[in-house]
KEVEXLO-47893 format. One record per residue (C-alpha): residue number from 1; x, y, z. Coordinates in Angstrom, 2 decimals. Example, Ala and Ser with C-alpha at 12.3 -4.5 7.8 and 13.67 -1.06 7.14 Angstrom:
residues 2
ATOM    nr         u         v         w
ATOM     1     12.30     -4.50      7.80
ATOM     2     13.67     -1.06      7.14
//
This chain:
residues 143
ATOM    nr         u         v         w
ATOM     1    -57.95   -138.81    121.46
ATOM     2    -58.59   -140.24    118.25
ATOM     3    -62.23   -141.75    118.69
ATOM     4    -63.16   -142.55    115.00
ATOM     5    -63.96   -145.92    114.30
ATOM     6    -61.72   -147.79    111.88
ATOM     7    -62.72   -148.53    108.31
ATOM     8    -63.09   -152.09    108.08
ATOM     9    -60.03   -152.89    106.43
ATOM    10    -57.84   -151.31    108.85
ATOM    11    -60.00   -152.73    111.67
ATOM    12    -57.96   -153.23    115.13
ATOM    13    -57.61   -156.34    116.67
ATOM    14    -59.66   -157.02    119.55
ATOM    15    -58.82   -159.53    122.00
ATOM    16    -60.88   -161.60    124.75
ATOM    17    -59.34   -161.62    128.27
ATOM    18    -58.03   -165.10    127.21
ATOM    19    -56.73   -164.27    124.03
ATOM    20    -54.61   -161.03    125.75
ATOM    21    -53.53   -163.31    128.59
ATOM    22    -52.12   -165.88    125.89
ATOM    23    -49.98   -162.82    124.49
ATOM    24    -48.33   -162.12    127.68
ATOM    25    -45.00   -164.53    127.76
ATOM    26    -43.88   -162.74    124.74
ATOM    27    -45.24   -159.01    125.51
ATOM    28    -43.54   -159.41    129.01
ATOM    29    -40.33   -159.69    127.81
ATOM    30    -40.71   -157.00    125.37
ATOM    31    -42.68   -154.61    127.77
ATOM    32    -39.49   -155.18    130.07
ATOM    33    -36.97   -154.46    127.67
ATOM    34    -38.82   -151.47    126.41
ATOM    35    -38.75   -149.72    130.14
ATOM    36    -35.17   -150.94    130.94
ATOM    37    -33.97   -149.33    127.69
ATOM    38    -36.35   -146.37    128.17
ATOM    39    -34.58   -145.60    131.63
ATOM    40    -31.27   -145.86    130.22
ATOM    41    -32.02   -143.69    127.54
ATOM    42    -33.45   -141.04    129.76
ATOM    43    -30.33   -141.38    132.08
ATOM    44    -27.93   -140.82    129.20
ATOM    45    -29.90   -137.95    128.34
ATOM    46    -29.69   -136.35    131.59
ATOM    47    -26.31   -136.90    131.74
ATOM    48    -25.62   -135.03    128.50
ATOM    49    -27.94   -132.52    130.03
ATOM    50    -25.52   -131.80    132.88
ATOM    51    -22.54   -131.57    130.67
ATOM    52    -24.01   -129.27    128.43
ATOM    53    -24.70   -126.78    131.80
ATOM    54    -21.22   -127.36    133.37
ATOM    55    -18.89   -124.93    133.71
ATOM    56    -16.67   -124.97    130.59
ATOM    57    -17.51   -122.61    128.04
ATOM    58    -19.20   -123.92    124.83
ATOM    59    -15.64   -123.66    123.13
ATOM    60    -14.11   -125.83    125.67
ATOM    61    -16.96   -128.11    126.45
ATOM    62    -16.46   -128.87    122.34
ATOM    63    -13.01   -129.32    122.83
ATOM    64    -12.74   -131.51    125.79
ATOM    65    -16.29   -133.59    125.35
ATOM    66    -16.82   -133.38    121.62
ATOM    67    -16.07   -137.40    120.60
ATOM    68    -17.78   -138.62    123.95
ATOM    69    -20.53   -136.17    123.31
ATOM    70    -21.09   -137.62    119.85
ATOM    71    -20.80   -141.39    120.59
ATOM    72    -23.40   -140.82    123.57
ATOM    73    -25.74   -138.96    121.45
ATOM    74    -25.18   -141.56    118.70
ATOM    75    -25.91   -144.38    121.33
ATOM    76    -28.98   -142.73    122.58
ATOM    77    -29.95   -141.99    119.02
ATOM    78    -29.86   -145.84    118.09
ATOM    79    -31.26   -147.08    121.21
ATOM    80    -34.30   -144.83    120.47
ATOM    81    -34.90   -146.73    116.93
ATOM    82    -34.64   -149.77    118.85
ATOM    83    -37.36   -148.57    121.24
ATOM    84    -39.25   -147.80    118.04
ATOM    85    -38.57   -151.02    117.08
ATOM    86    -40.19   -152.76    120.02
ATOM    87    -43.05   -150.73    120.33
ATOM    88    -43.69   -151.55    116.67
ATOM    89    -43.69   -155.32    117.76
ATOM    90    -46.44   -154.26    120.03
ATOM    91    -48.48   -152.83    117.76
ATOM    92    -48.11   -155.49    115.09
ATOM    93    -49.45   -157.81    117.58
ATOM    94    -52.56   -155.26    118.34
ATOM    95    -51.23   -153.95    121.71
ATOM    96    -50.94   -150.14    122.67
ATOM    97    -47.94   -148.76    124.41
ATOM    98    -49.58   -146.12    127.03
ATOM    99    -46.42   -145.65    129.08
ATOM   100    -42.76   -146.84    128.25
ATOM   101    -41.75   -145.81    131.99
ATOM   102    -43.68   -148.25    133.94
ATOM   103    -44.73   -150.80    131.14
ATOM   104    -48.33   -150.07    130.85
ATOM   105    -50.05   -151.10    128.02
ATOM   106    -53.77   -151.45    126.85
ATOM   107    -55.47   -154.26    124.37
ATOM   108    -58.81   -153.45    122.65
ATOM   109    -61.54   -155.77    123.83
ATOM   110    -65.51   -155.72    123.59
ATOM   111    -67.55   -155.15    126.57
ATOM   112    -71.12   -155.09    126.18
ATOM   113    -71.02   -154.14    122.37
ATOM   114    -68.50   -151.10    122.79
ATOM   115    -64.73   -150.99    122.95
ATOM   116    -62.66   -151.07    125.90
ATOM   117    -59.10   -151.52    126.81
ATOM   118    -58.10   -154.44    128.87
ATOM   119    -55.06   -152.93    131.12
ATOM   120    -52.07   -154.96    131.90
ATOM   121    -48.63   -152.95    133.46
ATOM   122    -45.30   -154.88    133.84
ATOM   123    -44.94   -156.60    137.22
ATOM   124    -48.79   -158.10    136.97
ATOM   125    -49.25   -161.72    136.56
ATOM   126    -52.34   -161.61    134.16
ATOM   127    -54.76   -159.29    132.73
ATOM   128    -57.17   -158.23    135.58
ATOM   129    -58.42   -154.90    134.78
ATOM   130    -59.91   -152.99    132.18
ATOM   131    -61.18   -149.32    131.56
ATOM   132    -63.15   -147.07    128.89
ATOM   133    -61.00   -146.06    126.11
ATOM   134    -61.10   -141.99    127.40
ATOM   135    -60.71   -143.31    131.19
ATOM   136    -56.71   -143.88    131.17
ATOM   137    -54.94   -145.82    134.03
ATOM   138    -57.06   -143.73    136.55
ATOM   139    -60.22   -145.60    135.67
ATOM   140    -59.11   -148.99    135.69
ATOM   141    -61.46   -152.05    137.14
ATOM   142    -61.13   -154.88    137.93
ATOM   143    -62.57   -157.51    135.32
//
């Protein structure tokens, strides 16, 4: 993990609990979209992998499935790009996506003069937890 302090011109946004909570109406929508699309992309990748392992020889599989495989691969690529744009939206707000599968995000904040993360997960009503920068989800503590 990069623990260097950013230069003043690239300083990250530091949120108060109130500021972070005020972003949640928009953030919840973005994170929900990420979680749903991430699961869909993962499922389609798994199906492609299963097709690649079926009983057809490579030549037969290529002939039988080539158009379908290309279409699915193309849609996966497009959706990965969409995921990247959703995550970029969060980054632009000043939020770090930690787990696209569960919808876990962190907001940088200050506590007693040191940087911490305010931690939120899809399904939670408000931001009610924090953790040290290097602690991760397991280190969450109630505010």
